[in-house]
C-alpha angles and dihedrals in degrees: 000000000000114000094239091053091052091051092043094052094044089058102043103041096073102079098148093102096057115119094204106097097159118101127193116222099011139096131190124233119166092333095311124119115221123195115231114216122194112222114174110212098215132037119259120256110266121240117225091232100040093109096049114128088216096055111111099347130151117209124187131150090262105032140035118190127189119192100168124030143130107282089204090058107024117196113274122255115262094250094064130099089240091060090049090058088053095048112134096215142355092274090062090068088069090073090068090072094070140062115252127210114213118215121193107206127196141149140172097037090156097199093318119129126191147149113306126197120242121265146144098254130024115203121193118186101197146269091105090165143019096251109346100268113172095235092051096048090044090056094045096044091050091051093050094046091052094054111108098232111126091227127031118180118187137180133183129247137208092277093056090084100166094056090070096065103188092045092048095049089053101038107017094103088072089071105018101042098156099046132001122221124236103253092198091057090047092050091054088062088067096054121112110259116245111262093016117082096171094099121066130172116204127198112178089327142099138230138179135224137179122241132156096352093309135103108225121201117203132186125197128202121177093192130116133173116281112281117159096334103280126155122301091011118152130187119254116253120029096012091049090051090052091052092048092047090060092068109101119239096230103056125127097193128039124193119188128161095222126050127245115260115283094001113107089324106115115129125210088262089058094250120143099229098176126115115272093204094051097059098063091041091055089048088056095046099037098197117196090241133013115192124189141142132177095120098073096186093056094062114147145089138260130186113211125191118206136217124187095285113018150007107276110185093078141338116295094250101039097103098045094042088066088069101241096305100159094201091057095044097046098046115170109253145148112215125197126203089253092055095045105032087236096153100228138317095279099044117134118247094347096148143032126201109214112201127184093194100181109148099180116121119271132162094261125099093356091173088071096055121114131198119256134174093276102032140290123344143169121247122263112263115250118219121185114193123190111245131241087035 
């Protein structure tokens, strides 16, 4: 075993001292943990504007983000004549001069499968299942692998119990009391199929791919701060710092299951559940895009431009303090370098797109929900990034 993994595991496995005994989405019955799945019986009432391409969009010279849209007619890419006709001002026409890479971002699908818009890169930030059952992960993995996106990068989440083998062999009986799964067989489901390199599963590791004349480096971490003792949980403090330190300095794309602290991380009880060690590490690395999930109710997106010392478009906690209200977090805007401190159109690593891409049903924005194979879901969030960037 790698030395860092030995150190990592020695720190995170002792959870007995945690004071957080509450667990979201679980109930105890004779020592067994049962996953609670919300399944609304009737469809939400549609909103007349829920399919508008302009609803909850972020537009800058480098990035265009779409949170709500019509999946049957996804918003056009920025380098199309249709987008030019929708440009908000003369400066927006400048974006037509560049290639744009389209990222389709989602997380917390929890066994649900559904129609996904086209794109260059599909990013999934974990919680593929409810509790890591073989049959559920087999179904989800097959769905993801069959999607036509040239590159599909996937990580696990705390609900994907069987993908953390040592944890599952020790604790799996809490969820799967009657019969344990074979974690080796489950792990094979996440392997890249021979002859098709489009699907890659990352677990505290990085990979690269080529798209639009650029080599993109992506790192994936399935971890999230300890909460009830689920898979890939680590304790806050020293263990969290170890996890954050594993992220390479030179990545373009970061996938984590849990959010950074005070960025799209507010729970319904108004608690900032994100990782305190992750926020400063992301500020050091400044990836082009950071996709996560875990906190379903904080779904949304924020584009942050950097100067030498801090994020300057808005206070660190503005997005998450709004409690996961997607309309508030993804406010339509067109930002200039002067307004954002971006430092010019060709500056290196001048922005990061933060995306809480959770698609699992919550009680917010029900008019935007769509029907999947296992119930209602939100649409993946579309992020277009100007390339080269």
